[in-house]
N, C-alpha and C positions, 0 to 999 in steps of 0.2 A: 508534415505530420504534427509538429509542435503547435502550429496555429489551429489545426483542426481539433486537437485534443482540448486546447484552451477554450475554443469556441463551444465545443460540445458540452463541456462541464459547466461553463459559465451560464449557458442557456437554461440549465436544469438544476442550479444550486438550490432553488426553493423546494424542489421535490426530492432532492437527494436523500435527506435525512430519513424520510419515511420509507423511501423505496429501497435504499441500499442496506437492507437488513443483513445480507451476507457480509458486506464490508464491516459492519458494526460487530458481528460475531468474530471476524478475523482479528480485529483490533483488540477485542476483549481477551481472546485466547492468547494472543502474543503477550499482552501485559500480565496475564496470570503467571507466565513463566519468567518474564523479565523483571517485574517490580521487586520480587523477593531477593534478587541478587544484585540490586543496584546499591551503590554507596549513598550515604545521606547527602542532601543538598548538591546534587550533581549539576554540571554544566552540560546542557542538552541541545541538540539540534534535531528538529523533526522535518523531514523532507516530504512535501506533498501532503500537507495537513488537511486539505479539503474542508469539510464542515466540522472537523474536530473529533472524529470517532476515537482515534488513538490519543489525541491531545488531552481529552478528558481523563484518560487513564494515566497520563503523566502528571496530572495535578497532585496526586497523593505523594509523589516523590519530593514535593516541595523544592523544586530546582532552585539553585542559586541564580542561574541565568538560563534562559531558554530562547533559542532562535527558531522561529516558525517560518517555514518556506512553503510557497505554493505558486504554481504557474498562473492561476486565475482567481482563486477564492480569497475573500477578505479574511482577516484574522477571526477565528472562532470567538464568539461572545462568551467568555469564561471569566470567573472571578478568581484570579490568581492570588496566592498568599502575598501579603504586603512585602515580604522580603525577596520575592522573586522578581528579577528584572526580565522583562519580555521584549524581544526584538523581532520586528517583522523583516523578512527577507523575501520579497516578492520577485519571482522570475524563475527561469530555468535552473534547476538544481545543479546542472552540469556547468553553469556559467557564473553563478553567484560567487562572491568572495566569502569564503568560509571562516568562521571563528576557529581559533586554535585551542589546543589543550582541552578537548571535550571529553566528558565521561561517557557520553552516549550519543550515538547516531541512530535515529529510529525512523522507520518509514513503513507504512502499511498500504498495500494495494496500489503501489505506484511504479515499482521497478519495471513491470512488464511494458510500460510505455516508452522506455528508453531504448535507443538503438544499441547502446553499449553499456549495460549495467555494471560490467566489471570495472570500467573506468571510474564510475562513481564510487564503487566500493573501495577502490584503491585510494581515492581522495579521502574517503571516510577514515580509513586506517591511518593515513598520514596525519590527520588532525586529532587523533585520539591520544590521550595520555596512556602510559603503560597501565594495563588492567582495565582500560576502557572497553565498552561494548558496542557492537553493531547489532541491531535487531531489526530485521526486515521481513516483509512478506511480499509475495508475488503470486502469480498463477501459473499452473503447470501446462504442458503441451496438450493435455487432455481436457482443457477448459472448454465448456460449451460443446460437448460432443453432439448434441442434438442439432446444432446449427451446422456443424461440420458435415453431418450426414445429409444435409440439404444442399451441400455444395458451397456454403458460404465460407469465405476465407477468414482466417483468424484476424482479428482487428488489431492486436498488439504485436509489435515486432519481436519481443523478447520474453516469450513464455519460458519459465524455468520451474522444474520440480525442485524438491528439496536438495537432491543430489546436485542439480545444476546450480542452485544458489551457493551451495558449499564450494563447488568448483570455481565459481566466480570470485569467491573471497580470496584476498591476497594470501600467499603462502604463510606469511608470518602470523596470520590470524588463526586462533585455535577455536574450532567449532565446538560449542558446548551443548547445543540443542538444534535439531533440524527435524522437521516433520511435514508430511503431506496430509491433507484432509479432503473429504468429499462432502459437499453441501448441495442438496438437491431441492429445488423449489418446484411446487406444482401450481399450475394455472388453470383457470376455468376453460380457457381456449387460447388459440394462438394470438388473437388480438391482445389479450391481457399480457401475454409473454412479451410481445414487442412493445407494449406500453411500458412494461417494467424496464426494458432496455433503454427506452427513450427517457424515462424519468431519472435514470441513473447516469445519463449522458453517454452510455455505451453504444447507443445506436450508431455512433460514428464508426463502429467496426465494419460496417458495410462500405465505408469510404465513399458514400454517395453513388455507388454503383447499382444499388437495388432500386429498380424502377417501381412505380406504383403497381402496374399490372403484374410484375413478377412477385412482388410482395403479397398481393392478393392470392396469387396462385400457390405460393408457399404456405400461406396461412390455411388455405383450404386443404392442402395436402397434410399439414400437421394435424388439423382437426379430425381428418378421416382416420389417421393412424392410431387414435386412442388417446390415453392420458398425455397431456401437454406438460412437459417438464423442462427445466433448465438446470444443468449440472455445473456447479463451480468446483474447480480443483485448486484451492489455495495451497501455497507452499510457504514455509517459514524457516528462518535460520537466525540463530543467535550465535555470535562469535566474539571472542575476547582477544584483545591485543596482549601479548605476553608481558609479564612484569606486574608488580603490585601497583594498584592505583594510588595516586597521591592523596585522593580524598576517601580512600577506603577506611572503614573503622579499624582501630588497632586490634591486633591479634590478642586473643585471651589465653594463648598458650603460655 
């Protein structure tokens, strides 16, 4: 699975930024809730940075240090503040050596690809300072219902809705925000829909089991059924480790 995911996204990095509009929206909405509650100059790790949708929204935090991890993608080409130390952590997020005493563990549109996301969230909590935050997004079990109706199996092993993400958080973590969304894209025809999946690297969800004749049959069936849509069901969760953050601003009380 890991090799297939890396290969699928590596092949389509050039088209990802333009095609992955939903993933860009998800990263923006997560940051809207996250950034106002972050302490100044945090120590941050982002897991699965991809082409940098969420990474761009972490820039305004002016991190003291940031570790950027991805299975396949190179570091996003961004202009970081001079005082920010940027570290590349290439590889499987479940196997890398994590930095300690983090203020934030962030990840957008990546957890669904893990076989055991709870293990990663346990590791995140262990490496947070008191008061530190975990901010993650995934996709819910109802993701791509149009494809499910065609008999295509889910491509990711760990779809979680917001409740599922909260359940996967370690007990010691306090959930401060969790929500589900629905984002529906419309396409001119089925060929355009599958082109979208290919351009975002998600065509691997068929696992190589979809033959050319069957694909053509499914596309004709979709075109006959009327408007061609693809529905994303993103899920989001932000949780805090109990205790005051060492880098939090002093109380004004």
